N, C-alpha and C positions, 0 to 999 in steps of 0.2 A: 775406808771411812768416807762418809759423805761430806765433802768439803767444798767451799766456795772461795773465790778470790775476786777482787776488783783490780783491774789492770790500770796502769798509768793513763791509758786512753779512755778510761771510764767504762770498760766492758765488764759485765758480770759473767764469770765463768764458774761452772760447777761440775762436779763429777765424783765418782767413787774412786778415790786415789789414796795412796799411802801418805804422801806429803803434799802440802799446798803447792810447792814449786812444780809438781808434776802437771799442774794445769797450765803452766806458762809455755808459750811457744816462741821460738826465735828470740828476738830482742825485747820481748814484752817484759815489763817490770810490774811488780805487785805493790799496791798501796794498802794492803790489808786483806784479811779474810777471816774465815771462821767455819762454821758447820751449818748444814741445812737439813731440813726435812719437809716433805710435802704433807699437808693436812688436807686430804681430798674431801673430807666431810664438810669442812668449813671453806674449802676452795682457797687455801692460803699456802704460801711458801714461807716457811719460818727459818730465818737466818739468826744465828746466835754465836756467841763466843768470839774467840780470836785465834789467829794463826800464831803458833809458837815462834815462827821465824819473822813474820811480817806484822804482827799485831792486829789490832782492831781496824776495820775499814776506815780510811781517812776520807770521809764524805766531803769534807771541805776542800779537798784537792781537786775535785772535779765539778763541772757545772751540770753535767748530764750523765746519767747512768744508762748505758746501752744494755738492754735485757733481751735475751732470745725471744723471738715472736711466739715460740711454743709455750711460753709462760703467760702470754696475754690472757687476761681474764682472772688471773690469780691476784689476790691481795698479797703484797710482799711486805713482810715485817722483819725488822731487825731488833732483837731484844724486846719484842712486843710493841714496837713503835713503827708505824707506816714509814717506809723509806722515803716516801714523797715529802716527809717533813725534813729530810736531810738534803735531798737532791731531786732534780727533775728526772723523770723516767721516760725513756724512749724505747719502744719495742722494735727490734730489727730482725 
């Protein structure tokens, strides 16, 4: 399934994995996650839902969300709301 997580360091990670924890590496910790899909027609990344194990992303735990530079140019929404209303975004 297409899942995403936010790590304790504020990194957005996503992939087609069985469980959200499969996106974690080494000593990373997760502060929430959910599901994603790309809307190429509207040039958006749609994030939604929550991880069964980690819950909804805890945006208030981080000051900045580090997003892969490959996603630059996309509008990123969580539950229909621009994530910039939750946290600053930095493309890395």
